[in-house]
One Martini backbone bead per residue (centre of mass of N, CA, C, O) as a GRO file, in nm:
protein
  268
    1UNK     BB    1  13.477  10.966   6.841
    2UNK     BB    2  13.244  10.740   6.756
    3UNK     BB    3  13.166  10.849   6.498
    4UNK     BB    4  13.194  10.927   6.198
    5UNK     BB    5  13.401  10.872   5.944
    6UNK     BB    6  13.701  10.949   5.816
    7UNK     BB    7  13.884  11.035   5.565
    8UNK     BB    8  14.199  10.979   5.398
    9UNK     BB    9  14.247  11.310   5.419
   10UNK     BB   10  14.304  11.620   5.366
   11UNK     BB   11  14.259  11.925   5.462
   12UNK     BB   12  14.133  12.212   5.366
   13UNK     BB   13  14.326  12.488   5.299
   14UNK     BB   14  14.090  12.708   5.277
   15UNK     BB   15  13.969  12.643   5.570
   16UNK     BB   16  14.261  12.556   5.762
   17UNK     BB   17  14.561  12.560   5.625
   18UNK     BB   18  14.560  12.265   5.506
   19UNK     BB   19  14.789  12.017   5.358
   20UNK     BB   20  14.943  11.820   5.150
   21UNK     BB   21  15.246  11.694   5.120
   22UNK     BB   22  15.465  11.640   4.849
   23UNK     BB   23  15.696  11.584   5.069
   24UNK     BB   24  15.896  11.329   5.283
   25UNK     BB   25  16.168  11.417   5.308
   26UNK     BB   26  16.484  11.541   5.400
   27UNK     BB   27  16.474  11.849   5.488
   28UNK     BB   28  16.638  12.157   5.402
   29UNK     BB   29  16.736  12.464   5.511
   30UNK     BB   30  16.710  12.768   5.310
   31UNK     BB   31  16.763  13.071   5.352
   32UNK     BB   32  16.509  13.243   5.165
   33UNK     BB   33  16.380  12.977   5.073
   34UNK     BB   34  16.075  12.836   4.870
   35UNK     BB   35  16.115  12.572   4.770
   36UNK     BB   36  15.986  12.259   4.744
   37UNK     BB   37  16.232  12.121   4.910
   38UNK     BB   38  16.194  12.368   5.155
   39UNK     BB   39  15.941  12.309   5.277
   40UNK     BB   40  15.711  12.367   5.554
   41UNK     BB   41  15.555  12.125   5.774
   42UNK     BB   42  15.262  12.044   5.958
   43UNK     BB   43  15.188  11.741   6.106
   44UNK     BB   44  14.858  11.576   6.138
   45UNK     BB   45  14.682  11.326   6.343
   46UNK     BB   46  14.392  11.098   6.353
   47UNK     BB   47  14.275  10.818   6.571
   48UNK     BB   48  14.023  10.552   6.593
   49UNK     BB   49  14.011  10.256   6.810
   50UNK     BB   50  13.922   9.917   6.827
   51UNK     BB   51  14.024   9.697   7.087
   52UNK     BB   52  14.112   9.411   7.273
   53UNK     BB   53  14.395   9.534   7.406
   54UNK     BB   54  14.489   9.822   7.548
   55UNK     BB   55  14.771   9.766   7.673
   56UNK     BB   56  14.907   9.633   7.432
   57UNK     BB   57  14.864   9.869   7.235
   58UNK     BB   58  15.021  10.080   7.398
   59UNK     BB   59  15.295   9.931   7.393
   60UNK     BB   60  15.326   9.921   7.083
   61UNK     BB   61  15.327  10.223   7.039
   62UNK     BB   62  15.571  10.291   7.210
   63UNK     BB   63  15.774  10.120   7.052
   64UNK     BB   64  15.734  10.249   6.773
   65UNK     BB   65  15.793  10.545   6.843
   66UNK     BB   66  16.080  10.502   6.967
   67UNK     BB   67  16.201  10.366   6.705
   68UNK     BB   68  16.154  10.660   6.548
   69UNK     BB   69  16.229  10.896   6.768
   70UNK     BB   70  16.000  10.929   6.962
   71UNK     BB   71  15.705  11.031   7.171
   72UNK     BB   72  15.515  11.072   7.459
   73UNK     BB   73  15.324  11.354   7.544
   74UNK     BB   74  15.038  11.207   7.613
   75UNK     BB   75  14.822  11.056   7.881
   76UNK     BB   76  14.487  10.892   7.901
   77UNK     BB   77  14.260  10.732   8.132
   78UNK     BB   78  13.937  10.548   8.091
   79UNK     BB   79  13.652  10.436   8.298
   80UNK     BB   80  13.367  10.319   8.347
   81UNK     BB   81  13.172  10.246   8.619
   82UNK     BB   82  13.124   9.934   8.506
   83UNK     BB   83  13.385   9.836   8.330
   84UNK     BB   84  13.315   9.806   8.002
   85UNK     BB   85  13.487  10.074   7.926
   86UNK     BB   86  13.804  10.143   7.770
   87UNK     BB   87  14.015  10.446   7.759
   88UNK     BB   88  14.279  10.583   7.548
   89UNK     BB   89  14.479  10.881   7.538
   90UNK     BB   90  14.707  10.985   7.276
   91UNK     BB   91  15.016  11.176   7.233
   92UNK     BB   92  15.227  11.178   6.953
   93UNK     BB   93  15.578  11.201   6.850
   94UNK     BB   94  15.720  11.226   6.519
   95UNK     BB   95  15.911  11.221   6.277
   96UNK     BB   96  15.797  11.331   5.977
   97UNK     BB   97  15.894  11.083   5.795
   98UNK     BB   98  15.709  10.880   5.998
   99UNK     BB   99  15.408  10.947   5.978
  100UNK     BB  100  15.268  10.743   5.773
  101UNK     BB  101  15.382  10.483   5.895
  102UNK     BB  102  15.243  10.520   6.168
  103UNK     BB  103  14.952  10.522   6.068
  104UNK     BB  104  14.963  10.237   5.944
  105UNK     BB  105  15.027  10.090   6.207
  106UNK     BB  106  14.771  10.170   6.370
  107UNK     BB  107  14.562  10.016   6.185
  108UNK     BB  108  14.663   9.719   6.299
  109UNK     BB  109  14.536   9.724   6.608
  110UNK     BB  110  14.235   9.758   6.478
  111UNK     BB  111  13.931   9.904   6.455
  112UNK     BB  112  13.850  10.154   6.246
  113UNK     BB  113  13.673  10.466   6.279
  114UNK     BB  114  13.895  10.697   6.264
  115UNK     BB  115  14.061  10.917   6.009
  116UNK     BB  116  14.321  11.180   6.005
  117UNK     BB  117  14.498  11.396   5.775
  118UNK     BB  118  14.749  11.670   5.786
  119UNK     BB  119  14.872  11.998   5.660
  120UNK     BB  120  15.092  12.282   5.718
  121UNK     BB  121  15.207  12.566   5.557
  122UNK     BB  122  15.515  12.737   5.708
  123UNK     BB  123  15.738  12.868   5.533
  124UNK     BB  124  15.714  13.178   5.559
  125UNK     BB  125  15.726  13.188   5.868
  126UNK     BB  126  15.997  13.046   5.899
  127UNK     BB  127  16.176  13.235   5.724
  128UNK     BB  128  16.102  13.504   5.862
  129UNK     BB  129  16.208  13.434   6.145
  130UNK     BB  130  16.498  13.379   6.066
  131UNK     BB  131  16.558  13.661   5.948
  132UNK     BB  132  16.491  13.831   6.201
  133UNK     BB  133  16.705  13.701   6.383
  134UNK     BB  134  16.951  13.782   6.213
  135UNK     BB  135  16.910  14.087   6.225
  136UNK     BB  136  16.909  14.114   6.538
  137UNK     BB  137  17.189  13.991   6.582
  138UNK     BB  138  17.342  14.211   6.427
  139UNK     BB  139  17.246  14.443   6.605
  140UNK     BB  140  17.371  14.342   6.864
  141UNK     BB  141  17.663  14.343   6.765
  142UNK     BB  142  17.672  14.647   6.696
  143UNK     BB  143  17.600  14.757   6.980
  144UNK     BB  144  17.840  14.625   7.120
  145UNK     BB  145  18.055  14.784   6.965
  146UNK     BB  146  17.957  15.068   7.041
  147UNK     BB  147  17.977  15.033   7.349
  148UNK     BB  148  18.293  15.003   7.348
  149UNK     BB  149  18.311  15.320   7.224
  150UNK     BB  150  18.197  15.469   7.440
  151UNK     BB  151  18.231  15.781   7.636
  152UNK     BB  152  17.959  15.830   7.765
  153UNK     BB  153  17.694  15.784   7.969
  154UNK     BB  154  17.470  15.847   7.769
  155UNK     BB  155  17.563  15.648   7.551
  156UNK     BB  156  17.552  15.392   7.721
  157UNK     BB  157  17.250  15.404   7.802
  158UNK     BB  158  17.132  15.409   7.516
  159UNK     BB  159  17.259  15.141   7.414
  160UNK     BB  160  17.143  14.957   7.636
  161UNK     BB  161  16.849  15.002   7.565
  162UNK     BB  162  16.871  14.880   7.280
  163UNK     BB  163  16.975  14.604   7.368
  164UNK     BB  164  16.731  14.518   7.531
  165UNK     BB  165  16.529  14.522   7.299
  166UNK     BB  166  16.673  14.325   7.109
  167UNK     BB  167  16.697  14.083   7.308
  168UNK     BB  168  16.393  14.053   7.356
  169UNK     BB  169  16.320  13.988   7.062
  170UNK     BB  170  16.500  13.744   7.031
  171UNK     BB  171  16.372  13.569   7.253
  172UNK     BB  172  16.086  13.566   7.142
  173UNK     BB  173  16.147  13.455   6.856
  174UNK     BB  174  16.302  13.202   6.943
  175UNK     BB  175  16.067  13.068   7.089
  176UNK     BB  176  15.876  13.056   6.844
  177UNK     BB  177  16.067  12.904   6.655
  178UNK     BB  178  16.108  12.649   6.827
  179UNK     BB  179  15.812  12.569   6.822
  180UNK     BB  180  15.784  12.550   6.516
  181UNK     BB  181  16.016  12.346   6.469
  182UNK     BB  182  15.895  12.121   6.639
  183UNK     BB  183  15.636  12.090   6.456
  184UNK     BB  184  15.801  12.017   6.204
  185UNK     BB  185  15.990  11.780   6.305
  186UNK     BB  186  15.718  11.688   6.470
  187UNK     BB  187  15.468  11.497   6.455
  188UNK     BB  188  15.111  11.478   6.529
  189UNK     BB  189  14.928  11.222   6.725
  190UNK     BB  190  14.595  11.131   6.784
  191UNK     BB  191  14.486  10.874   7.018
  192UNK     BB  192  14.213  10.632   7.024
  193UNK     BB  193  14.136  10.382   7.267
  194UNK     BB  194  13.898  10.099   7.262
  195UNK     BB  195  13.750   9.883   7.518
  196UNK     BB  196  13.515   9.614   7.520
  197UNK     BB  197  13.354   9.448   7.784
  198UNK     BB  198  13.211   9.139   7.803
  199UNK     BB  199  12.969   9.006   7.976
  200UNK     BB  200  12.974   8.715   8.192
  201UNK     BB  201  12.812   8.463   8.309
  202UNK     BB  202  12.746   8.373   8.658
  203UNK     BB  203  12.761   8.257   8.963
  204UNK     BB  204  12.525   8.340   9.220
  205UNK     BB  205  12.387   8.446   9.559
  206UNK     BB  206  12.143   8.643   9.529
  207UNK     BB  207  11.891   8.448   9.584
  208UNK     BB  208  11.981   8.413   9.907
  209UNK     BB  209  11.923   8.693   9.971
  210UNK     BB  210  11.697   8.690  10.235
  211UNK     BB  211  11.565   8.401  10.263
  212UNK     BB  212  11.500   8.367  10.564
  213UNK     BB  213  11.312   8.608  10.590
  214UNK     BB  214  11.109   8.515  10.370
  215UNK     BB  215  11.030   8.247  10.508
  216UNK     BB  216  10.917   8.363  10.773
  217UNK     BB  217  10.709   8.544  10.639
  218UNK     BB  218  10.551   8.316  10.494
  219UNK     BB  219  10.477   8.151  10.745
  220UNK     BB  220  10.322   8.373  10.893
  221UNK     BB  221  10.109   8.421  10.674
  222UNK     BB  222   9.989   8.131  10.673
  223UNK     BB  223   9.905   8.118  10.972
  224UNK     BB  224   9.718   8.361  10.955
  225UNK     BB  225   9.525   8.236  10.749
  226UNK     BB  226   9.432   7.996  10.925
  227UNK     BB  227   9.328   8.158  11.165
  228UNK     BB  228   9.127   8.323  11.000
  229UNK     BB  229   8.963   8.078  10.902
  230UNK     BB  230   8.881   7.962  11.178
  231UNK     BB  231   8.744   8.218  11.280
  232UNK     BB  232   8.533   8.229  11.056
  233UNK     BB  233   8.405   7.949  11.117
  234UNK     BB  234   8.320   8.013  11.407
  235UNK     BB  235   8.140   8.254  11.346
  236UNK     BB  236   7.950   8.104  11.154
  237UNK     BB  237   7.854   7.883  11.349
  238UNK     BB  238   7.743   8.065  11.575
  239UNK     BB  239   7.543   8.233  11.392
  240UNK     BB  240   7.401   7.940  11.289
  241UNK     BB  241   7.276   7.782  11.534
  242UNK     BB  242   6.966   7.819  11.518
  243UNK     BB  243   6.939   7.692  11.237
  244UNK     BB  244   7.067   7.419  11.314
  245UNK     BB  245   6.864   7.341  11.535
  246UNK     BB  246   6.616   7.346  11.354
  247UNK     BB  247   6.726   7.138  11.153
  248UNK     BB  248   6.764   6.910  11.363
  249UNK     BB  249   6.467   6.891  11.456
  250UNK     BB  250   6.347   6.826  11.180
  251UNK     BB  251   6.514   6.569  11.138
  252UNK     BB  252   6.410   6.419  11.387
  253UNK     BB  253   6.108   6.417  11.316
  254UNK     BB  254   6.139   6.275  11.044
  255UNK     BB  255   6.265   6.015  11.151
  256UNK     BB  256   6.036   5.936  11.348
  257UNK     BB  257   5.818   5.924  11.133
  258UNK     BB  258   5.941   5.697  10.962
  259UNK     BB  259   5.954   5.481  11.181
  260UNK     BB  260   5.652   5.473  11.240
  261UNK     BB  261   5.554   5.387  10.957
  262UNK     BB  262   5.717   5.130  10.942
  263UNK     BB  263   5.588   4.988  11.189
  264UNK     BB  264   5.293   4.988  11.088
  265UNK     BB  265   5.342   4.805  10.835
  266UNK     BB  266   5.445   4.558  10.987
  267UNK     BB  267   5.181   4.501  11.155
  268UNK     BB  268   4.993   4.455  10.893
   0.00000   0.00000   0.00000
């Protein structure tokens, strides 16, 4: 979704069957006609936006779409685990004459990342399905008339079997046609809205978490260092006692010798 931007152009009709519609007026269907004014298109758009307030943007989209006679077909919200990025995916349906106006409105909601519009020409499919439904409906009417005139059980059963087949085809084609007509009458727009919340620094008490335990641990370590130092000094002193005693005796003899020399000089 957040990749490189699309240009505001229709998709290549030779690659995906889509092309820009030449007319956005209120088209009227003329059965059997494929003139330019009667062509049928399915319009589809995609847009990805970065917005400041995702909820406000969603509400504005809802109001705009409903004011055009459209509706929200699907909505999905997602937030990342850290709560830094919020994303809403919307699929909206609007009457096809309002398609491009709605796309232009969406561009005003935020910074556009991607935008794509396209249309598929379904005129032949549309007209063909209408014609087939008309033919089948006439067959149904004819079989109903024949059924009313049937004389024997065999004739009635045979006609009823044909009626069932025709009515089944009519129901299937009508369902397909209604789906196609819905896609023609209402353009589809897929919208991605993304809001990035910038984290702001604030005061926290995280530094005090476990402070008492760390202080007790530090005090204990320092006391242990002092005890270890004193123990080391005691061991050093005790192990050096003979040398110290010898040094003290030598110092005592030296001092006595100095005092004796000094006394002898004074007497002379």
